[in-house]
C-alpha positions in Angstrom: 0.0 0.0 0.0 2.8 2.4 0.9 4.3 1.9 -2.5 1.2 3.2 -4.3 1.0 6.1 -1.8 4.7 7.0 -2.6 4.1 6.7 -6.3 1.3 9.2 -6.2 3.5 11.5 -4.1 6.1 11.3 -6.9 3.6 12.0 -9.6 2.5 15.1 -7.7 6.0 16.5 -7.9 6.1 15.9 -11.7 2.9 17.7 -12.1 3.4 20.9 -10.0 3.7 20.3 -6.3 6.8 20.5 -4.1 7.8 18.1 -1.2 6.9 20.6 1.5 3.4 21.3 0.1 2.7 17.6 -0.2 3.9 16.9 3.4 2.1 19.9 4.8 -1.2 18.9 3.2 -1.2 15.3 4.4 0.1 16.3 7.9 -2.8 18.8 8.1 -5.1 15.9 7.3 -3.7 14.2 10.4 -0.8 12.0 9.3 2.2 12.0 11.7 4.6 12.6 8.8 4.3 13.2 5.1 5.8 10.9 2.4 8.9 13.0 1.8 9.8 13.6 5.4 9.1 9.9 6.0 11.5 9.0 3.1 14.2 11.2 4.5 13.8 9.5 8.0 13.8 5.9 6.7 16.4 6.5 4.0 15.6 7.3 0.4 18.1 4.6 -0.7 15.7 1.9 0.6 13.0 3.0 -1.9 15.6 3.2 -4.6 16.7 -0.4 -4.1 13.0 -1.5 -4.3 12.5 0.4 -7.5 15.6 -1.2 -9.0 14.1 -4.6 -8.3 10.7 -3.6 -9.6 12.4 -2.4 -12.9 13.5 -6.0 -13.4 10.3 -7.7 -12.2 7.8 -5.3 -13.7 9.4 -3.1 -16.4 6.0 -1.6 -17.2 5.5 -0.4 -13.7 5.9 3.4 -13.8 7.3 5.8 -11.2 8.3 9.4 -11.1 12.1 9.4 -11.9 12.7 12.3 -9.5 13.4 10.1 -6.5 16.0 8.1 -8.4 17.7 11.3 -9.5 17.7 12.5 -5.9 19.5 9.3 -4.8 22.0 9.5 -7.6 23.1 12.8 -6.0 23.6 11.0 -2.7 20.7 12.7 -1.0 19.5 9.7 1.0 17.9 11.7 3.8 18.8 12.5 7.4 21.6 10.0 7.5 23.4 11.8 4.7 22.5 15.3 5.8 20.4 15.9 2.7 17.4 14.3 1.0 14.1 15.8 -0.1 15.0 18.4 2.5 18.2 20.0 3.7 19.4 19.2 7.3 21.8 20.9 9.6 24.2 19.2 12.0 22.5 17.8 15.1 19.2 19.3 13.8 16.4 17.0 12.4 14.3 20.0 11.2 13.4 19.5 7.5 14.4 22.7 5.6 13.0 23.1 2.0 15.8 22.7 -0.5 16.5 24.9 -3.5 18.5 22.1 -5.1 15.6 19.7 -4.8 13.2 22.3 -6.3 15.6 22.8 -9.2 15.8 19.0 -9.7 12.0 18.7 -9.7 11.7 21.5 -12.3 14.4 20.0 -14.4 12.6 16.6 -14.4 9.3 18.2 -15.3 11.0 19.9 -18.3 12.5 16.6 -19.4 9.0 15.1 -19.3 7.6 18.1 -21.3 5.0 18.4 -18.6 3.7 21.9 -17.9 3.5 22.7 -14.2 0.1 23.4 -12.7 -1.3 24.5 -9.4 -2.3 21.5 -7.3 -4.6 22.1 -4.4 -4.1 20.5 -0.9 -7.5 18.8 -1.4 -6.2 17.0 -4.5 -3.0 16.0 -2.7 -4.8 14.5 0.2 -7.3 12.8 -2.1 -4.7 11.2 -4.3 -2.5 10.0 -1.4 -5.3 8.7 0.8 -7.4 7.2 -2.0 -4.3 5.4 -3.3 -4.1 3.6 0.0 -7.8 2.8 -0.1 -7.5 1.5 -3.6 -4.6 -0.8 -2.8 -6.3 -1.9 0.4 -9.3 -3.0 -1.6 -7.0 -5.0 -3.9 -5.4 -6.7 -0.9 -8.9 -7.7 0.4 -9.9 -9.0 -3.1 -6.8 -11.1 -3.3 -7.3 -12.5 0.2 -4.0 -11.2 1.5 -5.8 -9.6 4.4 -8.8 -11.3 6.0 -10.6 -8.1 7.1 -10.6 -4.4 6.3 -10.2 -3.7 10.0 -6.8 -5.6 9.9 -5.5 -3.1 7.4 -6.8 -0.2 9.5 -5.0 -1.5 12.6 -1.7 -1.8 10.7 -2.0 1.8 9.4 -3.1 3.2 12.7 -0.3 1.6 14.7 2.5 1.4 12.1 2.1 4.1 9.5 0.9 7.2 11.4 -2.6 7.3 9.9 -4.7 9.7 12.1 -6.4 7.7 14.9 -9.6 9.8 14.8 -10.2 8.9 11.2 -10.2 5.1 12.0 -7.8 3.9 9.3 -7.9 4.0 5.5 -10.7 1.5 5.0 -13.0 2.8 7.7 -12.3 6.3 6.3 -13.5 5.1 2.9 -16.8 4.1 4.4 -17.0 7.4 6.3 -16.6 9.6 3.2 -18.7 7.2 1.0 -17.5 5.1 -1.9 -19.1 7.6 -4.4 -16.6 10.2 -3.2 -13.7 7.8 -3.4 -14.7 7.0 -6.9 -15.0 10.7 -7.7 -11.3 10.7 -7.3 -11.0 8.4 -10.3 -9.8 11.2 -12.5 -6.9 11.9 -10.1 -5.9 8.2 -9.8 -6.2 7.2 -13.4 -4.4 8.2 -16.6 -1.4 7.3 -18.6 0.8 6.9 -15.6 -1.7 5.7 -13.0 -3.9 2.7 -12.2 -7.7 2.7 -12.0 -9.6 2.5 -8.7 -10.3 -1.1 -7.8 -13.9 -2.3 -7.8 -17.0 -0.1 -7.6 -18.9 -1.2 -4.4 -19.4 -0.2 -0.8 -18.7 -1.3 2.7 -14.9 -1.8 2.7 -14.7 -0.9 6.3 -17.7 -3.0 7.1 -16.1 -6.1 5.6 -17.5 -6.1 2.1 -15.4 -5.7 -1.0 -16.3 -5.6 -4.7 -14.3 -7.4 -7.4 -13.6 -6.0 -10.8 -16.6 -7.8 -12.2 -18.8 -5.9 -9.7 -19.7 -9.0 -7.7 -19.7 -8.5 -3.9 -18.0 -10.8 -1.5 -17.6 -10.6 2.3 -14.2 -10.8 3.9 -13.2 -14.1 5.6 -14.2 -13.9 9.3 
C-alpha cells in the first residue's frame, strides 16, 4: 500500500507540487509525517533499491524518476544530511531545498510536462485514496482477512490519524461515491484505476472488478 502512496507523491512532484506542500497537506489531514519527510527519515536509498528490483520484475510499472535522480546525487535523507530536504548538523528539522526544487523542475521539463497549481485537497485525495484502492485489492486477493486488519496496521504502524479510523474505515465514512469521484486523479497514462465499484470496505464487504460483492473471511 505504501508503494502506491509513494508513487502518487512522486507524480504530484512531476505535475506541479513540491515536497513541502505535499507533506504539509497530508500532515494537516492528520498523518504524523508526510511521504517525503518519511522517506528522509527511513532512508531514500531503501525505496531506490526497491524500484531497481521492480524495474526487473515489472518493467511496465511506472514511477516518477525524481526520487532516483535524488538518490544518484547521494541525497539519502537525514543519515546523509540531505534528502528531499536539507538538514543541519544535530538538527532534524526539514528545511526546504532549492537544489531539490531545481531538480524537480528539471525533471518536469524533461517530461515536457507543464507545471500546474495543485490544491491541498487533491494532494490528500490522491494519497489517501491510493491507500484505499490498494487496500481494496489486498482484500480482493485474500492477502488480508478483514478491512479492519488493514486499518489496525495503518493506525499503529504508519501514522494514519487515529480519529479517522484507518484508510478502509475512512473510505466508508466519506462514502465510496466520493472515493470513486477521485477516479480522474488516480487514473491516466501513468496511474492505475480504482479497484472495484462497491461499498462497505470498512464493514467487511469488497467488490471485485466484475462488480460482484464478497464478504471478507471472518
